[in-house]
N, C-alpha and C positions, 0 to 999 in steps of 0.2 A: 660843238655839239651838232650831231647830225639832224637834219630836218626830218620830222616825222612823215611817214608815208601816208598818202591820201589814197583811198580806194573809192571808186564810184561803181555802183551796181544797180541793177533793177531792184526796186523796192518790193518787199513782200508784206504779208499781213503782220509779220512780227515787227515791222517798222511803223505800225500805225501811230503809236504814241509819240515816237520821235518825229514823224512827219507832221503830226498835229502841232507839236511844240514849235517846230521850225516854221510852219505856216503862220502860227500866231506871231512869232518874231518877225516874219516877213511883213505881215500887215501892220504890226506895231512900228516897224521901220518906216513904212510908207506913210504913216500918220504925220510925219514931219513935212511931207509934201502935200498932203491933203487931209485936213482935219475930219473929213467924213469917214475916214478909216477908224472904226471903233471895233477892234477885234473882240470876239467872244472868248470864253475860256478855252485854252488849248484842246481839252478833251472834246469840245464841241465840234472839232474838225475831223475827228476820227471817222465818223460815218461818211463824210465827203471823200476821204482817201480810200475807204473800203470800196466805195462805188468806183473810183478811178481804177483801183487795182483789178476790179472785176470787169472793167470795160476793155474789150479787145482793141479798141481804137485809141486808147489812152496809154501813154508811156509815163511811168513814174520812176524817178531815179533818186538815189540817196548817196551822199558822200560821207565817208567816215574818216576820222583821223584818231589814232590811238584809242580805238574802240568807241569813240563818241561821234554821234551824228552831227555834222557841221554844215550841211547844205543839202538842197534838194532841187529838182527840176521836174516840171510836168509838161507834157505836150499832148496834142490831140490831132489825130488825122481827121479830115473832113470827109463826109460821105455825101452821096447824092440824096435828095429828099426821099423820105419814106413815102409809101403810097398815100399816107394821110396829108402829105404836103408839108409836114413839120421838118425842120432842119435839125441835124444832130448837134449835140453839145460841142463847143460852147455856144449857146444860143445868142449870147450878147454880141457876138461878132458877126451875126447874120449869115446869109448864104455864102458858101464857099464852093470852089470847083474841085472835082476829083483830082487827087494828086497834090492837094495843098494841105497844109497843117498849120497849127498855131502852137508856138512855144508859149504856154500859158503863164507859167511861173518859174522863176529861178531865184534862189536866195542862198547866200553864203554868210555864215556867222561872221560878224565884223572882225573877230580876232583871227580869222583865216582868209581874209580877202587879200588880193594881190599876191597870191601864192600859187595860182594855177588851178584852184578848185573850180571856179566858175567855168574856165575853159574846159576842164575835164568833164564837167556836167554837160556843157554844150556839145562836146564831142560825143558823149554817150547818146544824147538826144538825136544828133544828126545821124549817127550810125543806125539807131533804131528806126528813124524815119526812112532812111535810104533803103533799109532792108524790107520796108513795107511799100516801096514804090513812090514815096512822096517826091515831088519835084521842086516844091518851094515851101518855105515856112515863114510865117509872119509873127510879129509880137508887138506888144504895146509897152511903152516906157513913159514914166511921168516926165513931163517937159522940164521940170526943175531939178530932176535927178541927173545932174551933169556927169557924175562918176559912172552911172549906169549907161548913159548915152555914149560915153567914150568907150566903155567896155563892149557894148554891142557893135559899135563901129569897128573896133579891133577884131571882132568875130566875123566881120564881113557883111553886117546888116546895114542897109541904107534907108534913109527916110524916104517914104513915098506918099505919105498922107498925113495931114494934120487934123486932129479932132479938136473941136472947140466946144465950150459950154458956158452957161451963165445961169444965175439964179433967176427964178420967176418971182416977180414982186407979189407980195401978198395983198 
């Protein structure tokens, strides 16, 4: 049997419900690494993706196989501070330099992993960023997600910073 073809393209507003469902699955998957991940209902993420699609500094990509959405990726170019001194989204990552970007999320449905879908999404993100003048891109990955860390290393990403946290005693 021939392997089904996977297509990756820029997402549109017609993809909002599929993006929301994939985002929910993404957060649900991450709950195994961090119990603080408590995803809302998938439809609750549609406004978030509507904002991303309207943002000229954001790239949103979706992967399909046999007509079904099976993965997504989001990225964001960084810009210099606004006159107000506020930094652009994603605020949680703090100030960034012009020409840098963050690959915010990438998720592939478990049934389609290890088949090149993630690499195709990364390639779409990299092409989009290169076309907009980005010179470097960073991302975050959970320390215990060994499979993801291996994937990102195969994509050419290297560790450059370690973030740590702890609970505050009550």
